[in-house]
Structures are given as structure tokens and as C-alpha cells.
N, C-alpha and C positions, 0 to 999 in steps of 0.2 A: 132722189130716185137713181141718179147716176152712181152714187155711193153704194146703194143697195145692189145695183147691177154688178159693180166690180167686186163687191163682197161675195156675191154668189159665184162669179167666175173664179175668184181665188179659191173658194171652197171646193169647186169642182176640180181645179188643178191639184189641190192638196189631196183630194180623194183619189185622183189618178196615181199619185205617188204612193199612196198607202195601199192601193189595190193589189200590189204584188204580194202582200201578206195575206190577202183573202183567197188566193188561189189554193185549192186543195193540195195536200202534200203529195198525192199520187199522180198529179198532173204531169204528163211527159215534159221533160225539159230538153232544151236544145236551142239552136239558133232560131230566134223568132218565135218560139213556142210560148215562152213566158210572157212576152209583150202582148201576143195575140190573146192569151188567156186573160191577162189583166184587163185588156180592152173589153173583152166580152163581159167580164164581171162588172166593169164600170157601166157599160151600156145597160145591162140588166138592172143594176141598181138605179140608174138614172130613170129608166122607164117606169120603175115602180114608185119613184119619189119625186119626179120632176114637177116643177110648178106649172100649173095650168094657167090659161088666160085669166080665169076668175081670180086666181091667187095673185097674179101680177096686178090686177085691178085693185085688189085689196091693199097691196103694198103701196101702190102709187097714191091712192086716196089717203092712206094712213100717213104717208110722208107729208102730204098737203095739210092734213090736220095738225101735225106736230111741228110744221115749219115755223109758225109764229113763236112757239115756245122755245125752239132752238135759237132763233134770232134773239129773243129776249135774254136767254142764258148767256149767249156770246157777248152781248153788250153789257150785261150786269157783271161779267167777269173782268171788265177792263181795269187796268191798273194806272192809267195815265190821266184819268179824269174822275170827277166825283160821280159815284154810281147811286148814292142814296136818293137823289131827286128823280132818278129814272124808275124807281121801283113802283110807285103808285101809278104813273102813266102806263107802265107795262101791265100792271094788274088789270086796269080797265081795258087795255087793248086785247089781252088774252081772253078776258071774259067776253068781249064782243066777238072775237075771232072764233070762239068755240060755240057760239050760238047756232041755232038751227037755221042757218042762212046759206046762201050760195057758197060753194067751196072753190077756192082759187087754185088752179094748177098752172103756175107761170111757165113751166117748161113745155107745155103743149103748144100746138100751132094756134095762131090767132083764130078766134071763132070757136075754139075748143078748150079755152082756158077756164071756163066757169061751168060748174055743175049745179043745177038746181037741187034743192034738198031731196026732191023725189028721185033724182038720178043717182044719189049717193047710195052705195051698197048698205043695206040695212044694218049689218054688223058694224060697219065703220060709223054710220050715223048714230047708233046706240053708244058706241065708245066715245064719240064726240060729246054726246050729252052727259055721260058720266064724267068726262074731263071737265066740262064746265061746272058741274055740281061740285067737283073736288076743288076747283079754283074758288068757288063761292064760299065753300066751307072753310078753307084754309086762310084765305086772304080777306074775307069780308065778315063772315059770321063769327069765326073763332079767333080772329086776330087780336092779340092782347092790346088793351087800350094804350099802354105806354108806347108800344111799337107803332100803333096807328098814329098817335100824336107826333112821333118823331118823323114819320113819313110825310104827314100833312105839312109840318113846318118846313121840312127840307124842300118839298115841292113848291110851296108858296115863296120861299126865298130864292128859288131859281127863276131868273127873268124869263126863261122860255115857257114856264108853266104857271106863272102867277095868276093867270086868268082861268086856270083849270081847263084849258083847251089842249087836248092831247092828240098827236098825230095817230092815224090808223083807226080812228073810231068812225062809226057809220055816221053819215050826214044827219043832222038833227039831234044828235046825242046831247042831252041836257044834264050838265053836272053842277047846276047852280046850287042845289042843296048841299052837295059835297063841298063846294067852295065855301059856303057860309059856315058849315061845320068846321072846316079848316081854319077860317078866319077867327071863329070863336076860340079855337084851340090856341092859336098863336097869341090872341089877346089875353087869354087867361095865363099863359106861360109868361107873357111880358109882365103882367101885374104881380105874379107870385115869385118869379125867379130873376127877371132881367131888369126891372125898373129900378133906377137909382133912388134909394131912400134918403130924403132930405130931413135932417133932424129938426124938430120943432124949435120955436124961439126960446122957450124956457130951457130946453135941453142944451141948446147952443150957449146960452148965458151961463148955465151951470158948468159946462165944459170950459168956458173961458175963465171963470173964477177959479176953477180947480188948477188950471195952468198958471194963473197969476199968483197963486199961493205957494207955488214951488219955490224952493230956495234958489238964489242966483247961482249960476255956474261958477266954479272956482276961477280966480284970477289967473291969467296966463303968466307963466314964468318966463323970464328972459332966456333966450337961447344961449347955451354955453358954447364957447369957442373951443375947438379941438385942434391941437397942433399935430400935424402929421407930415413928416418929411419936410418940415419947414414951411408948410402951407397952412394958413389959418382958415378954418372953416367955421362959419357961424350957423 
């Protein structure tokens, strides 16, 4: 919200600088005239386009809706730690944060930091619903199987998330089915790709006989002595 405020302030200051070019060419010029005319143009423009209280409420609630996604993006862009195990926990967290539940505004005063769904502006509430539907489509319904398997394995191998208990979820969230599916994935990958294959007894015997039938290595030849500057090297 603070970033939005400073962006708006900067835009107004930039508009102040540009307003000199908006003054009609026949405006009288002289000491103080150009500045006063520019100010009048700015005031007129601002009155016609200024943000109303309802607009600021929309901006504030929209920032609250998008804050979890901004935090997830910032953490997943890290370069000094593994980020793959964080993807699946953040998928569940963003899906929960975009549900039709109370909206958190942490910058407000205590007692005013939560809005019930009925208190959210209808347009923001509708956008929040569309955001959750997009999360579900991208990261649950249409996520390729190979990518899903990689995320599940990375999550299980991270000691923080091996129980599939992720921070930021609502109390009582049950991910036991997702955990069992991830365990099945890692077991199948172990059997097909990672498990060490031990040869059978017959194959081991055949390999031993094949090695026994090889001709012996050539006998080693005695090292020759090389005379160099009166030093004998063997």
C-alpha cells in the first residue's frame, strides 16, 4: 500500500513538470504567470481524475489479495537456497489464501486488520475468486505429471515438509491424500530409476567365467636404466 502511495505521488510530481507543455500557446508569459498557469492546469486535471475514497479502498484490498503471491514470488526467486521444495507448499498456501475467507490487512490498526468476506468490495472479491480458479487450473488441474512428480519428490526429501504440513494453511487442513500420492510417486521412482539392480546368481556366474577365460596380462618387462648426466635412473 505504501508503494502504491509513493507511486501515485511520484506520478503527480511528474505531471507537475509536464504541465508546462499543456498551457495554451497564447497564455500570457511573464514572471510568475507560467508557473501559475501550470498549477491551474494541474489542479483542473487532478480534480477530474483524482482517486476517490472508494478507489483507495479497492487499491488497498487488492494489495492485500496479491500480497501472498508477492511473498511467494520473492522467496521462489532466491539464489542461495533450494527453491524446488518450496513450490508445492506455496501452491497450497496461495490456494488457501485466495479462498473466499477473511482478508488480512496487516498495515491497519489492531482490530481493523481483518475483513469478513461480506466486507470486501464485490469487484475485489470477484477478482480474488478468479485468481483462485487460475491457481487451481495452472498448478493442480493442468500441471504436467512429470513436473508434479518432481515437486512431490523434492517436497518429501526436504525435512521441513516430509509430513506435508505446510505453514500458512488454515487450521485443520488435511493433506493426507496428497502425502500418500507423493509417497507412491517416490516409491515408484525408486523402483524404476534409483534402486540398485543386483544380478542374479546365474548371471554372476556367467560373468565370472567370462572373466576367467580371458588371456593373462603380458608379463612385466624389467625397467631399463637410463644414464643422464652420470646419474643412473631405473
